[in-house]
N, C-alpha and C positions, 0 to 999 in steps of 0.2 A: 504494499500499499504506499510505501514511502514515495514512489514515483509520482504520486499525486501532489506531493509537496512542491515539485517542480512544474507540474502541469497546471495547477490552479491558477498562479500568477499569469500565466499565458492566456488562460480562458478569461480572466477578468480584463486583461489588456485588450483582448480581440472583441469582446462583447460590444462596447460602445461603438467601435469602428465598423463591425458588421451590421449594427443597428441602423447606421446612416443610410446606406443604400437600400436596405429593406424598407425603411420608413419612406424614402422617396418613391420607390416602386409601388408600395402599397397605397400611397397617397394618390398617384397617378391613375392606378387601376381602380380605385375606389373600394378595394377589398376591406381596408380597415379605415374608417372614418376619422379624419383628423390625425393620421399617424405622424406626419412631420411635426405638427404643433405639440402632440403628446410627447414625442422624443425630446423636443426642445424644453418642455416642462420637467421631464424627468432629468435632463442635464442640469438644469437650474436648481432643482431640488437636490441632486447629488452633490453639486458644488457647494451649496450652502450648508448641507449636512456635513461634508468633509471639512469645511472651514471651522465649523462648530466643533467637530470631534478634535481637530488638530489643536485649536486654541484651548479647549477644555483640558486636553492632555497636557499641554504646556503649563497652563495654570495650576493643575493639580501637582505636577512634579516639580514646579519651579525651575523649568529648564527652557532652552530655546528650540523652537521648531523652525527650520529653514523654510524659505519660500518654496524651495523644491520639494520638500517633504508635504508641505501643505497641498501643493498641486497634486502629488501622488495620492494623498488621502482623498482630494476631491474626486480624482479620476476613479479610484477604488469604489467609493460610495455610489458614484454614477454607474458603475458596472453592476454593482450590487442591485440597484433600483432597476436596471435594464433586465437583469435576470428575473427579477420578481415581476416585471411587466410581461416578460415572455411566458412565464408560468400562468399568469392571469389570462393572457391570450389564448393559450392552449385549452385552459380550463373552460373558458367562454365559448370556444368553438365546439368543444365536446358537448357542453350543456345545450347549446343551439341545435346541434344534429340530433341529439337524443330526444329533446322535447319535440322538435319538428316531426321526427319519425313517428313518435307516438301519437301526435295529434292527426297526422295524415291517415294513419292506419285506424283511427277512431271511426266507428260507423254511426255513432248516435251522438246527439247533443250532450246527453248526460256524460258520456265517456270524455267527450272533448272538454267539458267544464271540469271534469275530474282531473284531466291531465294538465289543464290550465292551471289549477289549484297546485298540483304537484310542481309544476315549472316554477310557480311563484316561490313555493318553499325552497326549491333547489337554489334559485337565484339568492334567496336570503341565507341559505346555508353556505353558498360559495362566498359570499361577503364574509362570513365568520371564518370560513376556511382560510381565505386569502389573508385576513388579518392575522390569523394564528402563524401562517407560513411567513409572512412578512416580519412579525415580531421574532419568530424563531431564527430566521436568517440573520437579521440585524444583530440579535444577541450573540449568534455563533461568530459573526464578524467582530464584534467587540471583544470576545474571548481570544480571538486569534490574530486579528490584524493589529499592527503597531505602527503608528505614526512615530518615526524616530526623533527623539529628543536628545539634545547634547547639553550637558553641563559644562560650565566654563571650568578651565584649569588644566594644568599638566603636572607631572611629577616634579618638574622644576619650580613652578609657581606655588605649588601646594606643599611639597615636602622638601624643597631646596635640594633635590636629588637629580643627578644626570640620569638620562634614560635613553633608550633607542626605541623609536617607533618601528613597529614591525607589521608585516602583512603575512597571513598564513591562511590555510584553508581547512575547514572542518572536514572530517573523514568522508562526508558525502559531497564535497567540493564547494560548499558555500564559502564565499570570501569573508575573512573576518580581520579586524584591526585590533591592535593591542600595543602595550608598552613593556618592553624588558627593562626592569630597573635592578642593577647589580648592588649587592650590598656595599656600603661605602668604606672608605679607609683601608686598613689592614685586612678586612674581611672580604675583600673583592674576590678572594679565591674560595669563597663559601661553597660547599658542595650541597647545599640544601635549598630547594626553590619552592616557594609558596605560590600556588595558582590562586589568585584573587578573583572570585566569581561573584559578580553583583547580583542584586535581587531584581524582582519585579518592579519596572518602572524607573530603574537606575541606569547607570553606565559606568564605565571603567573610571571616569573622573570623580564620580559621586562618592566612591567608595575608597579613594585614595588615603584618606586620613587613617584607615584602618592599618595601612602598611607602614606607618611611621615607626611604631614600636618594633615591627618585624625587621625593618631595615636596620635600625639601631642595634639590633640583637644579632646581626650577622646573617639573616636570611636574604636571599635574592627573591625578587617578586616579579611575576608575570601577571599583569592585569589586562584584561581584554574585554571587548564588547561582544556579548552574545549576538546571534543573528537577530536581525529586526530591532536592534538597539543600537544607539550611538552611531558609530562610523562603520559598522559592519554591514554586510549585504543581507538580502532577504527582507520580507515584511510580514512573515508568518511566524508566530511563536506559540509554544505549547507548555509553558510553565516548567520547562526543564526536561521534558521527554526527548524531543528531538534535539535539544541543546546538549545532550550527552555527547553528541558527535562534535560539538564545538569543544568540549572539554578534551575529548580524545585527540582533536587536531592540535590543540595547544600542547599536550603531552608529546606528540609526535615532533612538533617544532622543537621543543626543549631537547628532546633526544637527539635531534639532527644538528642543532646549532650550538648547544651548551651542554653536552654530555657530562663533562667533568663538574660543572656547577649544578647539575641536576642528578647527582647520585642518589638523592632522596627527593621525591616530588610529594609535596604535601598540599592539601586543598583546604581552602577557607571559603565558604559559600553562605550566602544570605538567602533565605526562603527559596526561591527559584533557583538561585546559584547552588544552594545546598543540595537540592533535588537533582540538579544536572550532575553534580560531583558524585553523588551516590549511584545514580544510574551508570555514569561512566565507569566508576570503580568496579561495578558488577559485571562489566563486559570482560569475557574471557580472553580477549586478545592481549598483545604485549603492552600496548598503550594503558588499557584499563588496569592491568595488573601491576604497572609501574606506579600507580598512586599508593603511597605508603600509609597515609593517614588523612582523616578528614575531621575539620571542625565545622559543624553545621549549625548556623545561627538562625533561630526562628524557623526550623524546618517544618513542613506538614507532612503527615503520615500517609494520607490518601487524597488525591487530587479531587475526585468526585465529592467526597464527604466534606472537605475543606470549603470548596466553592458553594456547596449547597448550604452549609451552615452560614457562610458569609452573606449569601443572598438573602437568606431568611432574616439575618441580623440587620442589614444595611439597606436592603430594598423594600421587601415586604413579606409578610407570612406566606408561606407556601411558594414564594419564588424559588426556594431551593430545589424543589421538585422539578420545576420546569427547567432549571439550569442543568440538573443532574440528569434528567431524562430526555431532554430535547436538545438544548443549546450545546451542551458539552459533546454529545455524539456527533452533531453537526459539525462543530469545530474540528473535532479529531478526524472526521471523514475528509474535510478539505486539506488537512495537513498530513493525511496518509498514516495516521497512528490511532490506536485505540486508547483515548484518554479516559474512558469510563472505568476502565480496570486497571489503571497505571497506579502503582502504590509504591512511593519511596521507601516506606517501611519494609517491603519486601526486598528492595535493593539493599537496604541497611543490613539485612541478614546476609547477603551475599558479599558483604565487605570482609567478613571473617576470613582469616584470622588477624586482620588489620584493625588498629584502634579507631575508635570514633568518640569525638567529644560532641555533645549536644548542648548548646547554650540557648537560653530563652529569656526574653524580657517580658514581663507580664502586663505592661502598661502600654495602650495604644499600639499594640502589635497587630500587624495584618493577619497574622496566624495566631490563634489562641494557644495558651500554654498547654491545654489538653492534648492538642496535636502534636506538640514537641515531645510531651510525656509518652504518648502512645508510640511515636517512632523510637524513643529511647528504650521503651519496654520491649520492643520487637527486636531490636538489634542483640546480637550476641557479644559475649565478652571477647576482647577487652573493651569496656565502654565507660564513659564518664559523663557527668552532667553538671551544669552550672545555672542555676535559675536565679533570676532577679525579678521579683514580682513588682517592685515599685518604680521601674525605671522603663524608658522607651527603648527600643532597639538602638536608636541613634545614641542615646545616652550611654548605653551599655558598651557600644563599640568605639565611640569616639571619646568619651570623657571619663570612663570608669577604668581606672589604673589597675584595679584587680582584675577585671575582665581581660585586659591586655596581658597581664602576667599569667593568667590561667592559659590563654592560648600559647603564649611563648613557652612555657613550661611543658605544656602537652606536646608541642611540636618537637621540643628537645628530647623528650624522654620516650615519645611514642614509638613503640617497636612491635612488630608482629609477635605473636605468642608462639609461633612454631618456627 
């Protein structure tokens, strides 16, 4: 199914282009009344919806959305509305043919009145059906599509550290961008490298403060943007499932370019980044098995359960059922993966015999503490945990010296048990 991940963007790209000649031809033939005007309205609505989505995303995350990314979002939403319009057109034609056939075959006025009543009910039902389909497709788009936002800063401006801007590819070929930051001073020959994996809605620049203590402690750091984030390629994201290939690509780059400085590869990930690290480390290939230890910050144990609870809490009661049963399967289908049954808790079990540290902040966290506890409980030894109920994730990672020390000590002493 992964091939769908590459096909879907092309389908969305081609839909508006194909709709233009179709609308012109349909308008000339009169087969669809007002087809060119309807397409113009769809383009206008898609453009406005795309602008609203990009600006909302930028406002919520406190980051920049470029003009190009805004244009991409406008085009993507226009393509989504074109697809819904096409579905509506097909349903309309099927209904007209079905009702017309029944009425024509009717031999009495009573039967004709009956079928006229049925047709009215079908039209009303069609409206409800298309509303449900439209909401479902738009919800799936919000779950999988990402307008790329960029936070200001580099390792030099934020950490006063030299760095190398790098380009590499995920194991499925997606282009990724990152920063190689060697440990400073006499520790430049350090043999341990930390993969810094940002969370949902972040990028490599926004998590750089976490690297300050690691660099000072003699660890090299590789920070990179996941696909559909920051400066990396792609626009479809899966909360860490497909992103495991980004982590594996980063490990491969380290092995090829800095083998001596990456004798041990350690992972530090936040929510989505933690899930991607756990999924990558469970891969039986050489890249996955090269990840020696993972520190997971605010991880979730099961994607469907987490999003369902989040929707119930922050959207509306019973919204979680819709997300888990409808929106998430659609989002997974267009990304070519089964998101409904993906569980980082299962990947945590496959990390054995390598060590795991689970850290969780209990205040204003996107992921509830119970989800982190469930992932910790499912993991096998060796495993460690660090809970802070009164702090936010940002406070815990950026301003809590004890949390920084916990991560540092864990990475220094973390070893496989066999």
